[in-house]
Every structure is written in C-alpha cells, then in structure tokens.
N, C-alpha and C positions, 0 to 999 in steps of 0.2 A: 391499439396500434402504436401510439406514441411510446409506450413502455418498450415495445419490441424495437422500435427505431432508436431508442435511447435519447430522444429529443423532447424538449419542452413544447408545450402548446404554442408558445410564441415563435419558436424556431420553425415548427411545422407550418404555422400560419404564414409567416414571411416567405417560406419556400414555396408554398402552394397557392398563395393569394392571387398571383397573376394567372396561374393556370385556371383557378376556379372562376375568376372574372371572365376569362376567355370563354369558358364553357357556358357561363350565363349569357354572354353576348351571342354566342352561336345559338343557344336555345331560343332566345328572344327573336333572332332572325328567322328561325324555322317556324316559330309560332306566327310571326307576321306574314310570312309567305303562305302558310296554311290558311290564315284568315282571308288573305287576298284571293286565293284560289277558291275558297268557299264562297266568297262574295260573287266571283265571276260565275260559278256554277249555279248559285241560287238565282242569279239574274238571267240564266239561260245562255250565257256566253260560252263559246267553245273553249275548252281547256288547251293549254300549251302542250306540245308534244313532249 
C-alpha cells in the first residue's frame, strides 16, 4: 500500500495515527457496552429497547 501511495511508513503513520486511535476508542466503547448488556441479561434484567 505505501508503495502505491508513494509515502514512507512514517508519513502514513502520522497521517492515519489519529484515525486509528479513534477506531480503537470506538471499538473499546462497543466492547464495554456489549459486556454491560451481557451482564444485565445474565442477571435476568430486561434489556434496553
């Protein structure tokens, strides 16, 4: 990919680092939400609509 873009690894990393960090944060939020929902379901609580 970097050869096609004509950019070094460093340039690509600087360009995409914030994007990748945001994706990680979003994934962690989704995992946390799923774990909380699983906890509610496993305790027999009603799920949110």
